[in-house]
N, C-alpha and C positions, 0 to 999 in steps of 0.2 A: 479041705476045700477052701479056696480063697475067692472072694468076690471082688469084682472090679466094676466101677461105674464107667460106662461108655456113652459119651455124648455124640449124637449124630443128627442129621437132618430128619425132621419129622416124617417125611415120606419114606425114609429108609429104615425106620425102627423095626417094622415087622419082618422085612426081608433079612436084616442083619440078625435078628433073633433066630430065625429059621436056620440061617447059615451056621451060626455057632452051635445050635442044638444038634446039627448033623455031625459035629465033631465031638459030641458027648458033653458039651457044656450045658449048664442049667440056667435058664432065664429066671431070675428071682423076682425082678420088678421090671415092668414096662411103663415108661412115662411117655409123654408126648414127644420128647426129643432126647430120650436117653433109655438105656437098659442097665440094669445091674445084673451081671452075669457071674455065675459060679463056675470055677475051673477045678474039677474034682482032683486032677492029678498035680495041681500046683501046691507047693509048700510055702511059697512066699509071694508077695505082691509082684515082685520082679518077674518071677516065673509066669504068673498069670498074665501079666502084660505082654510078655514075650510070646506066649501062646496066642493071645488075642491078635497080636500083630501078624503072626504067622498065618493064622486062619484067614484073616482079612486080606493079606497079601495075595491070596489065591483068587480073590475077586477084586480086581483093581478099581471097580466102580465105587467101592466103599472107602478106599484109602484116604482120599483127600477130605472126606467129610467127617472123620472121626477124631474124637479127643478121648484118650484113655486117662483115667484119673487115678494115679497111684496114691495120692493124698486122700482120696475118697474111698480107698479100698479097705476091706476089713476081713479078718480071718473068721471062717465059720467053724473052726474046730472046737 
């Protein structure tokens, strides 16, 4: 499992967490303007970020307000 820090607008944190959990992701940390999300099927940070982008692209309302942090990612293996 690889985790990724996702920064977003404060009012979208809860909805984004629920969206990613529907796709089997694990919300590890909820902050006021960010989430740390684990991607169980990802082997690398790049794969985790690609998954996050794919899931978020299905909900255009989130797209413009996200920042995915590859540098802030860490492996949970």
